[in-house]
N, C-alpha and C positions, 0 to 999 in steps of 0.2 A: 539275678532273677531269685524266686524260691520255689519250695516244693508246693506240690498241690494243695496242700492243706492250708500252709499260709497264704498261697494266690487265693484260694477260696475266701479266706479271712480277710483280706484285702481287698477283693471284689464289694464286700460291703453286703452284697443281697443274698448270699447263702447261709446265713448265721444259723437257722432251723438245721442246715445239712452239716454244718462244722458241729454243733450242739449234739445231733445223732450219732456222727462219726465218732466223736469223745466217747458218749454213752455206751457204743457199741464196740470199744475197746479196738479201732479200727485205725488209728493214727499211725501206728508203726507200717502198718500195709501200705497206706497212702504217702508214706514219708520214705519209702522203699526207693533205693536207685532204679529198681525196673520200670520203663516206661508204661504208663497207665493212662488212659481215657477215660474220663469221667463224665458222664451225661449227669448233670447237676441241676435237680430241682432247686428254683429260685423260693426264697422267702415264701413270695405269693403263691407257689406251687403248693408248697406245704400247707399254706392258710386254706387252701382248698378242701383238704381232708379234715372231716369232723374232728374237734378237739378231743372227743374222748378214743378216736382211732390213733391220733397221735401221740397223746398220753399212755394209753394202753402200748403202744409200741415200743416207747422209752422204759418202760417197765420189763417188756418182752424182749430182751437181750438177744437170744438165737434168732428170733423171727425177725427184729430191727436188722441184726447182720446180714441174714440172708436179703432182705430188702435191698440194704446198701451197697452190698456186693453185686447186686443184679443192675447197678446203676455205673459199675465200672467195668471196661473192658480191657483186655490185654492189648499192650502196644501203643503207638504214637498215631492214632487216627487223625488226621486234619479235615478240615472241611473241603478239601479237594479228593479226600478218601472218601468221605461220607455220600458224596454225590454217585460214587462208582462202585459201592459195595451193597448189598441188599441185607445184611444182616453182621452182628458182631458177637464173639463169644466172649460172656460176662464171667468175671472171678467167681459169681455164685453158681455157675455151671450150666446154665443155658444161654440160649440166645435171644437177644433183642433183634427185631426186625428194623431195617434203614429204609427209609424212601425218602426220593428227590424228585419233587415234580415242580417244575417252573420257580425253582429258585428257592422254595420252601421244602426244608429237611423236616423228616419226622421220626422219631424213635418209638416204635409200638404207635400208642396214640397221642405222644406227647410232641408240641413243635420245638424245633431247636429254636431257642431267642437269639443266642449269640455264640459265634463260634472260633474256635482258637484263642483260648484265654489261655497263653501259655504258661507253663512251669518248668522247672529243671528237669523234673521226672514225668513230664507227660503233658496233656493239653485237658484242658475243661470245656464242656459244649454246656451253656445254659438251657434248660428246658424248662416247659410251663406246665408241667405234672408230674407227680410221684408214679414211677413205673411199679407195677406188682407183679413179680415173677408169679408163673399158674399156679403153684402149689401152695402159695399165700393166697393169692386172689379169689383161689376156689374154696377158700376156708371161711 
């Protein structure tokens, strides 16, 4: 198996996320041996953002880092955990809401498209939107 970053690269639909991770200097964090769970926006999710927004985030590293860290939770949270918990603490410092209804899992307002993409140091769940932490979304 591979670490979270290599797994995301190999999946093929997280290219924008990987580019953002590299830009924010978060490779080391996501390659660490600590188990992490990544709620990973697909390339399509990033494409929903206005191009100017994405471009400005790639220039504003502190803000980009904050947003990316909001997509990463502590621990190894698998799909069977997602249906039982209501929130997860993120590396950014706040929590994301997790809701499971009739087999549909949501993280905040994003739908989980694919669960349990396993890596050596954690798990990736593909989501259909970019999550914004409150202090970033409010600005």
